[in-house]
N, C-alpha and C positions, 0 to 999 in steps of 0.2 A: 504494500500500500504506500503511495507517495505521501510526502510530508503535507502537501496541500490537501489531500483527501483526509489525512489523519486529523488535522486540526479542525475539520468540519464536523466530525462525529460527535464531540460533546455538545455542539449546537443542536444537532438532530436529537440527541438524547434529552436536551432541555425541552424541545418541542414535545417529545413523547411524555415527559414528566408533567407538563402543564395539562396536556390532554387527558392523561391517565388519572391525574388528581381530580380534574373537574368531573369527568363522567364516572370514574370508579366510585367516588363517594356519593355523587348525586343519585346514581342508580340504586344505591343500597342504603340510603338514609331511612327509607321507610320499610326496610326488610324485616326479617324475623329474628334479628339479633336482640339480645336482652338490653343492649344499650342503644338500639335504633329509635328513631323518632316515630311516635304513634299518632301525633296530631297533624292533620292536614295543614292547619294554619302554621304550625311550627315548621313543617316541611317546606311550605311555600316560602316562609321567611328565610330559612337557611339557604335555599336555592337562589333566592333573589339577592342575598347578602354577598355571595361569591361573585355573581355576575355584576351586581351594582358596583362593587369595588373595582372590577376591571373596567367598566364603562367610565368611571370617574377618573381613574388613576393612570390608565395606559398612555394617553397623550402626554401627561405630565412626566412620567418616567421616560417616555421616548425623547422628550425635549432634554431631560437631564442626561440621557445617554449621549446626546450631541454635545452637551456642555462639558461633561467630565470624562467622557469615553464610555463606549458600550460595554467593555469588559468588566469594569468595576460594578456597573449596574447589574450585569448578568450574574456575577459571583455573589453580590450582596442579595439579590433576589432569590437565588437558589438557597443560600444560607438561611435567609428569613423563612423560606418555605419549609425547610427542615426543622427550624425552631418552632414554627407554628404547628406543624404536624406533631412534633414531640410533646408540645404543651398538652394536647389532649391525652396522650399516652400517660403522662405523668399525673395529670389532674383530671381524671375522668369525671364527667358530669355535664348536665345541660348547659351551665354557664360556660364551661371551658369549650364545649362544642361550638358555641357561637363565636367565641374568641378565636378558636383555631380556624374556623371556616373563614372569618373575616381576614385573619392573618394570611391564610393561603391565597385568598383572592388578591390581596394587596401585593404579596410577594410575586405571584404570577404576573401581575400587571407590570412588574419591574423586569423580570428576566425574559418574558415572552417577546416584547418589542426589541429588547436589546439583542436577543438571539437573532431575530429577523434582520436587524441592522448589520450584525456581524456577518451573517450569511452573505449579504450584499457586498460588504466591504472586503471580505476575504476571498471572494471569487471574482474572476475577471468578468467584464461586461458580456463577453461572448459565452460565458458559462452560467449566467444567472438562471436560465431556464432549468438546467440540470440541478443546480444547487437548490433552488426553491422547490423543484419537483421532489427531490429527496427529502427536504425539510417537511414538505407537506405530506409525504408518504409516512414518515415516522410520527407526525402529529396525528394523522388519521389512524395509524396503528394504535396509538394511545386511546383515541376515542372508541375504536372498535373493541380492543381488549379490556378497556377499563371496567365496563359493567360485568363482563364474564369473570375476569381475575379478581375484581373487587368482591364479587359475590362469593367466590370460593374462599377468599380470606375472611370475609364477614361470617360465613358459615363455620369456618374453622376456629376463629378466635374473636369474633365481634368486631365492632368498629375500631377498637383499640389496635387490633392487629393490622388492619388496613392503614390506619394513620402511622403506625410504626414502620411499615414497609415504605410508605411515602416519605417519611423522615429519612430513612436510610438511603432511599433512591436519590432524593434531592442532595443529600450530603455527598454521596459518591460522585454524582454528576458535577457538583461544585468543585470537588478536589480534582477530578479529571480535567475539567475546564481550566482550572488554575495552572495545571502543568502543561497542557497541550495548546490551548487557545492563546495566540500571541497578543501582546498589548497593541491596541490600535489607538493611537493618540487622537484626541478630537482635532478636527481641522478648523483653521481660522475661517470665520464667516463674517460677511458684511453686516453692519447694524441693520435691523429690520424693524420698520414701524408697524403699527397695528394694521394700517392700510395694506402694506406689503404682505403681511401674514394672511389677511382675508383674501387678497388677490391670489396668492399662491394656493390657498385651499379651495378656491372656486374655479381654478383653471380646468379645462376639459381633460388635460393629461392626468390630473389628480382625481377629479370627480368621477370620470368614466370607470377606471379600474375599481375604485372604492365602491361605487354603486353596484358594479358587477359582482364584487366579492360579497356585498351585503345580500344581494338577491340570491346568489348561490347558497350562502349559509342559511338564509331563510327557507329555501326549498329543502335543503338537507335536514334542517330541524323539523320541518313539517313532515317529511317522509318518515323520519325515525319516530316521531310522536303520534302521527295519525294513521299510518298504514296499518298498524295493528287494530285500530278501531274499525277501519274499512273492512279488513279481513274478518273480524268478528261479526260484523253486520252481515257479511256474505255467508256466514256459517262455516268459515274456515277455522281450524284449530290453532292453538298457540304455536305448534311446530311450523305450520305453513307461514303464519305471519312473522314468526321469528326468523325463518329462513329468508323471507322477502327483505326484512331489515338488514340481515347479514349480507345479502347480495348487494344491496345499496351501498353499504359501508365498504364492501370488498371492491366494488367497481370504482368508487371514489379513491380508494387507497392505491389501487394498481394503475389507474390511468395517470395519476399525477407525475410520477417520474418519467413516464413515456412522453407525456406532453412537454415536459421540460427539455428532454433530449431532442424532440422534434423541433422545438423552438431554436435551440442552439445550432442545430444542423441546417437551419434555413428551410425546413419542410413546412413550417408553420409560422405565421405571424401572430403577434399578440392580439391585434384587432380581429383578424379572421378567426383565431382560436377561441377568443372570448365570445365573439358573436355566435359561433357554432355551439359553444358550450351552453350559452343562454337559450338558444333555440331548442337544443336537446332537453334541457331542464324544463322548459315550458311545455314541450311535448309530453314529457314524462308526467308532469302534474296533470295534464289533460287525460292521460291514460288511466290515472287513478280512479276516474269516474267509470271506467269500463267494468263490467261485472266479473266476479270470480277471480281465480288465481292468475289468469292471463293479465288482467288489468293491474293486479298487484305487482307481478314480476316485471311487466313492461315499465311501470312507473319506477321501480327500483333500479332497473338497468339504465334507463335513460337519465334519471335524475343523478344517479351515481356517476355515470360517465360525463354528464354535462358539468357537474360541480367539480369533478376531477380535472376537467380541462380549464375551467375558469380560475381555480385557486392558484396554481403556480404561475399561470400567465398573467394574472392580475398583479401579483407581487413582483414579477419580473418587469412588467410595464412601469410600475411605480419606481422600482430601483433604477430603471433606465432614464426616467424623466426627472429624478430628484438629484440635486447636488449632493455629493458625498457627505458634506458637513451637516446636512439636515435629514439624513436617512432615519435617525432615531425618531424624530418627530413624525415623519411621514409614516413609518411603520406603526407607531403607536396610534396615530389617527386612523390608519387603515384597519387596525385591529378593533378600534372603537366602532367603525362601520360594520364589521362582521358581528360584533356583539349586538348591535342594534337590529341587524337582520335576524340573528338567532332568536331574539325576543319578539321582534315585530311580526315575523312570518307566522308563527303559531297563533299570535293574538289576532291577526287578520283572518286567518282561516277559521279560527274558533268563533269570531264575531259573525262572519258571514254564514257559517254553518248553523249557528244558533237561530238565525233568522230564516234561512232558506234551505238548509241541508248541506251535508258535507261535500257533495259533488260541486255545489256552487262555490264553496270555500276554496276547493282546489282550483276551480276555474278562475276565481278572482286573483289568486296568486300567480297562476299561469299567465294571465293577461299582463300583470305587473312585470313579471320576469321578461315576457316577450316584448315589452315596450322598449327595452334597450336596443335590441337588434333592429326594431322598426325605425327608431330614431336614426340609427346609422345609415339605413337604406335611404331614408328621406334626405339626410345630409348629403349623401353621395349624388343623388339625383338633382339636388338644388343647383341651378346654374350659378357659376361664380360671378361675383360683382365685377363690372368692367373696370379696368385700370384707369386711373385719372390720366 
């Protein structure tokens, strides 16, 4: 393994850690462990606490990474995640669970955008697709394995065992990164006014990829959360619905590195790949309204493939259009867009489904996701303004 590849592996492990910690605990808080949460109100609060911390803090820590360097923020975030996880192991109880979950969310808000910024800084521009594809693969692997491995750990030793494993995992990745990831000093940057900041965050080169990432994350969240409901309504058992969700996650996981390599090889462009990914995602959401197992699996394959295309290409597009000295802020804000999509997609589908049925909920999100490619087509067909 080359030195360039070796120094990227702790960053991929950091992506796996944040995903495994998020879904591993979230999927098992209401389980059958003696220390699990039994109140739906408490469960909702704990889930919102982690995501809320990420929504508020990710842009702030991304900006801090630009100011002091991404490596210290990465190491500090991983160490804080280990401490927050160990806090529940040492002081088990309802109060410590809230503190530990808030600490994990705040820590993940630090090392997640820092890892994304380092992936961009430590890989050449011609290798951004492969780098972000591999990063997305390992992060998706954490999302996929989190509920399963977390369930096994909770079954064997309760939430304390799961938190203990997360503490050890974060500590190991922190030490690994400290020895392998090189120091990347912050780059000097010109003074930026509030007007300059607003302008940079509203440019099409930023808004387009972030909106695509938010739409893809919304569709992925809806697929994981609502496909089992659709399958149950069609009379399918838990094995069939669970298999459909696994197919969705597997497609998203396997497509990302391939999409990244295709981008670096010139076989795919960011605009074309993101547009194709959004079209596939919208088609998959429309297929969810089809009856039986066919509709369920069609939705899973198309949404998984579409989101697997959008995610690495979206981050590669952001890295290509962002000055290196502001990568942390850009990645932190992009992660904020994904978090908003993660929360907004299910809320949209649930709201429409309550009023008109779940099929209309899928259709509403499909139309929203398809709006992006439609705008691209309209922009291409619009005649250019004559030169003065």
